[in-house]
C-alpha positions as CSV (number, residue, x, y, z in Angstrom):
1,X,140.1,-11.2,-101.2
2,X,141.1,-7.9,-102.7
3,X,139.1,-4.7,-103.0
4,X,138.1,-5.3,-106.6
5,X,136.8,-8.8,-105.8
6,X,134.9,-7.5,-102.8
7,X,133.2,-4.8,-104.9
8,X,132.3,-7.4,-107.5
9,X,130.9,-9.6,-104.7
10,X,128.8,-6.7,-103.3
11,X,127.6,-5.8,-106.8
12,X,126.6,-9.5,-107.4
13,X,124.7,-9.6,-104.1
14,X,122.9,-6.3,-104.9
15,X,122.0,-7.7,-108.4
16,X,120.6,-10.9,-106.7
17,X,118.6,-8.8,-104.3
18,X,117.2,-6.6,-107.1
19,X,116.2,-9.7,-109.1
20,X,114.5,-11.2,-106.0
21,X,112.6,-7.9,-105.5
22,X,111.6,-7.8,-109.1
23,X,110.3,-11.4,-109.0
24,X,108.4,-10.6,-105.8
25,X,106.9,-7.5,-107.4
26,X,106.0,-9.4,-110.6
27,X,104.3,-12.1,-108.5
28,X,102.3,-9.4,-106.6
29,X,101.2,-7.9,-109.9
30,X,100.2,-11.3,-111.2
31,X,98.1,-12.0,-108.1
32,X,96.5,-8.5,-108.3
33,X,95.7,-9.0,-111.9
34,X,94.2,-12.5,-111.2
35,X,92.1,-10.9,-108.4
36,X,90.9,-8.2,-110.7
37,X,89.9,-10.8,-113.3
38,X,88.1,-12.9,-110.7
39,X,86.2,-9.8,-109.5
40,X,85.3,-8.8,-113.1
41,X,84.0,-12.4,-113.8
42,X,82.0,-12.3,-110.6
43,X,80.5,-8.9,-111.5
44,X,79.7,-10.2,-115.0
45,X,78.0,-13.3,-113.6
46,X,76.0,-11.2,-111.2
47,X,74.9,-8.9,-114.0
48,X,73.9,-12.0,-116.0
49,X,71.8,-13.3,-113.1
50,X,70.1,-9.9,-112.7
51,X,69.3,-9.8,-116.4
52,X,68.0,-13.4,-116.3
53,X,65.8,-12.6,-113.2
54,X,64.4,-9.5,-115.0
55,X,63.7,-11.6,-118.1
56,X,61.9,-14.3,-116.1
57,X,59.8,-11.7,-114.3
58,X,58.9,-10.1,-117.6
59,X,57.9,-13.4,-119.1
60,X,55.9,-14.4,-116.0
61,X,54.0,-11.1,-116.2
62,X,53.3,-11.8,-119.9
63,X,52.0,-15.3,-119.1
64,X,49.8,-13.9,-116.3
65,X,48.4,-11.3,-118.7
66,X,47.8,-13.9,-121.3
67,X,46.1,-16.1,-118.7
68,X,43.8,-13.3,-117.7
69,X,42.9,-12.7,-121.3
70,X,42.6,-16.4,-122.2
71,X,39.1,-17.7,-123.0
72,X,38.1,-20.2,-120.2
73,X,35.5,-21.8,-122.4
74,X,33.6,-21.6,-125.7
75,X,29.9,-22.4,-125.2
76,X,28.9,-25.8,-126.6
77,X,32.5,-26.6,-127.8
78,X,34.9,-26.9,-124.8
79,X,35.6,-25.8,-121.2
80,X,38.2,-26.5,-118.6
81,X,37.9,-27.6,-115.0
82,X,38.9,-26.0,-112.8
83,X,38.5,-22.7,-114.5
84,X,41.4,-21.2,-112.4
85,X,44.7,-23.1,-112.3
86,X,48.4,-22.6,-111.8
87,X,51.6,-24.1,-113.1
88,X,51.6,-27.7,-112.1
89,X,47.8,-28.1,-111.5
90,X,46.0,-30.9,-113.2
91,X,43.1,-29.8,-115.4
92,X,40.4,-31.5,-117.3
93,X,39.5,-30.3,-120.8
94,X,36.0,-31.2,-122.0
95,X,35.5,-31.0,-125.7
96,X,32.2,-31.4,-127.7
97,X,33.4,-33.3,-130.7
98,X,30.2,-32.8,-132.6
99,X,30.7,-29.0,-132.8
100,X,34.0,-28.4,-134.4
101,X,36.8,-29.6,-136.7
102,X,37.0,-32.9,-134.8
103,X,33.3,-33.8,-135.5
104,X,34.4,-36.6,-137.9
105,X,37.1,-38.0,-135.5
106,X,36.5,-41.5,-134.2
107,X,38.0,-40.8,-130.7
């Protein structure tokens, strides 16, 4: 092997090494970008959860306020037993059919 061939061999080896390093760096950058995307997705989901919780709390407060202001009965027309109830409670509604728009209903 002469000097020129040896120098070409060394240059080729150096080029291969630089290509390998460039591929490794590109892979590291791809992994880092993927990690940043995953973190951004996670942060966005957490923000959505927080907004949803706040919306649920706001609506629950509105329902509670409406329940406080709701009429429990209308004398001689209707009333509810029990007068205080929550979400899945069973209630019984009593209606006086002869004192309202249903007075001509058969049932």
